[in-house]
N, C-alpha and C positions, 0 to 999 in steps of 0.2 A: 220259551222258558219264562218263568215268572221272576219278579223281583219285589223286594220289600225294603224300603229305605234307599240304599245306594244302588246306582244303576248297574245293570248287568246286561249282557247280550240277550236278544230275543230270538226265538225260533218260530217262524211263521207256521201256521197250520196249513199243510198242503195235502188236501184230499180231493180226489176227482169228484166233481158234482154229478148228480144224477141228471142227465140231459133232458129227461121228460118233464122235470119240474120247472115251471117258469119262475124266474127270480128277477129282482131288481139288482143290477150289477153296480158295484162300486167302481169308480173310475180310477182310484188309486188305493194303495194299501191303507188299511184302517187300523188305528191304534185305540185300544180300550184300556182305561184305568179304572179299577174298582175303588171308588171314593169311600164307600162304606158297604158292608155286607151283613149288618145286623138287623134284627127286627126292631119294632117300634121303641123298645126300651134300651136298645143297644146292649153291648156287653163290655164291661161288667154292668149288671143291673144295680141300681142304687141300693145299698144296705144288704146286698146278698153275699152270703158267705160260702156259696157252693164252690166246688172244685174248678168249675169253668170260670166263674167270676173272679176267683182268686188265682187263676193260672198265671204263671210268669211268662208264658209263651206269647210273643207279640201277635201271633196269628189268632189268638183267642180274644183280642181286643177289637171289638167291632163297632164302628160308628153306624148311624142309620144309612140304609141302603140308597146308593146313587152310583152313577158311572159318568165318566168323562170320555167323550168320543172325539177323536181327531181323524178327519176324513176330508179329502179334497181341499185342504187348507183351512178347514173350519174347526173351531173349538166349540163343542156342544156339550151341554150337561143335561142328563136326564134326572129330573127331580131335584128340588132344593129343600132338603130336610133340615131339621134343627141344627145339624152339624155342618151345614153348607160352608160357612166362613172358615171353620177349622180345616175342612177338606181342601178348600181352594188354597189356603196358606201352606198346608202340608205338601201338596203336589206342585206348588209354585206355578199355578195356572194364572197367567197374567192377561189373557184375553178371553172374552166370552162372546161368541157370535149369536148364540140362541140358547134358550132353555126349553126343554120338552117335558111335559108332565104326563105321568101315567094315570094318576087318580088324585082324589082330593083329601086323602087322610093326612093328618097333621105331620106324620113322620116323613111325608113326601113333599110338603109345601111350606112348612113353617119357617124356613130360612130365606124366603124370597126377598125380604127387605134388604138383605145384604147384596143384592144385585146392584145397589146404588154405587158401590165402590167402582164397578165397571163403567157405570154412567160417567163418573168423574174422570176416569182414566181415558176412556174411549170417546168422551164428549158426544155421546148419542144414546138413544134409547136402546134397550136390549129386547129383541123380539122374543116372545114366548108363544109356545104352541100347546094348545090344550083343547079338550072337548068341552062341551057346554056345561057339564056338571062341574068340572074343575074351574072353569071360568067363574061360575056363580060363587064357588067357595073362595076364590081369590078376591073377588070383588067384595065379599062379606068380611073376610079376615083382614084384608089390606085395603079397606075402604078409602083410606087417605090417598092411596096411589091413584085411584080412579075418580077422585072428587073433581068437581068442576073448578073449584078454587084450590090450587095445590100449594102446600107449604114448601118453602125452599129446602132442597136437599133430599126430598123423598125419591124413591126409585122411579125411574122412567122406563116404561115398558110399552111394547107394541103387541097387542093381542092378535093372535091368529087362531082360527078355529080348525080343529082336526075333526074330520068326518070319519066315522068308523070304517067305512068300506072304500075310502079314497086315499091313495098315496098322495103325499105332499112333498114339496121341494124346498130345501133351504140351500141357497146358492145353486150349485149344480148337482147337489146330492138329493136323490129321491129316497124317501123313507116310507116304508109300508107299515101302517098301523095294524095291529093284531088284537082283536077284542077277546079278552078272557074274563072269567067270572071269579070274583072275590066274594064268595057266598052269593048274595043277590046284587052286588055292585059291579057294574061293568068297569073293567080296568083295561088300559091300553098297554100292550107290549109293542115293540118296534123292531123292524128288520132293516138293517143297514147293509145292503149288499149281501155278503155271505155270513153276516153275524145277526143273531136274533136275541133280543133281550126281553125277558118276561119276569115281572115281579108281582107278588100278591095275587096268587091264583089258586083255586082248588078245582077248576074245571075249564076245559077248553073245547069248544064245539068243533065238530069234524071239519067244517069248512075253514075254520081258522087254523087248524092243524096243517092244512095243505099249504098255507102261507109260510110255514116254518120249514117244511121238508126241503132238503137240498142245502140247508145251511151248513157251513163248516164248523161253526161254534154256536152254542146255545147257552144262554144264562137263564136259570130257572130257580124259582123260590122253593125252599124246603125248610119248613119251620122247625120241625122236631121229628122224633121217631113215632110218637103216638098221634092218634087221629086229632084233627082240628077242624073246626067248622068252616074256615075260610082260607086255609093254606094247605098246599101239598105237604104230605109227610115225606120223609126221606125215601121210603120204598115207593111211594106214588110218583115222586119226581124221577127216580131211577127208571121206573117202568115206562113213564112217558118218554123220556129221552131215548130209551131203547126202541120204543114203538116208532118214534120219528126217525130213527137211524141217523142221528147227528153224531159225527165222529167224536166231538169233545163237548161235554156239558159241564158248566160251572154252576155250583149251587150257592145261593145267596139267601138273604133275609132269615138268617139263622137265629134261633133262640138259644139261650144258655142251657135249655133243656135238651138240646141236640147232643151235647157232650163236647169233649175237648177236640180241637182240630186234629191233633196228631192221632188220636185214637179212632175217630170216625173215618179218617182217611184210610186207615188200614182195612176197613170193612168194605170199601167201594170197589165195584167192578171196573174193568178197563174202560177208559174214556169218560169216567165220571170223576169230577174233581170238586173239592170244597174250595171256593174262592175265599180270599182274605183281603183285608184292607191294604191297598197299595199294589196289589197284583196287577200286572200289565200283560196284555195280549197284543200281538201284531198279527193281523190276518191279511194275506195277500188276496 
């Protein structure tokens, strides 16, 4: 069961896994909070008067895409977009064990400076995990963080490299990277046990699809209903989820061009859901 704002009970997704598909098992239940579910401009878009941007429905208010993952006692965030500070405050996330980056676009890295609040509270550097393309962007955009002579009060991070075909471990949690294509840019999705998260994709190679199969829940981007050069459309995302036979798929990275949450939800087949900011999932 989902919640927005006040806490409500959760219902775990309980689906029998396909035993022939190898997976990385989570050692304990996993909780996912959708920090943001919007595309790079968010919703509402500045100065836009469309029915989605003017909607009074809280589910049509979308910050930039990111999730918080709680697993094996860890507090992990995937991507620090421009709304990172606001998202952490809204969800009252008081500890941060690591940040994992999907790719180098501004709507996924721009808020990294606000990691410093956790440095102060936790009195230690925050590990970040990224491929080499993202690392280059972080070193360029946040050059002061990586300077030899550091100004007092800047973020303190520990850089860790993600290799495309190599699972990595944070604490006791193994995470499987899944390489997808955002037009010509490689982007990383991640599998945490029975949960797979993918954002900013319009193509996934067959070998990477195999890493997704057997998941209980999948998060997948769906920008709008009409074709786009670097994002799945609604129909493409639905077709992929059905191909992969994941019981429950949650769509993110929505543009205001998708339509209102309430109306689009009515069009969806069983097992396909529109995610919204503040939605929480518990997965056994």
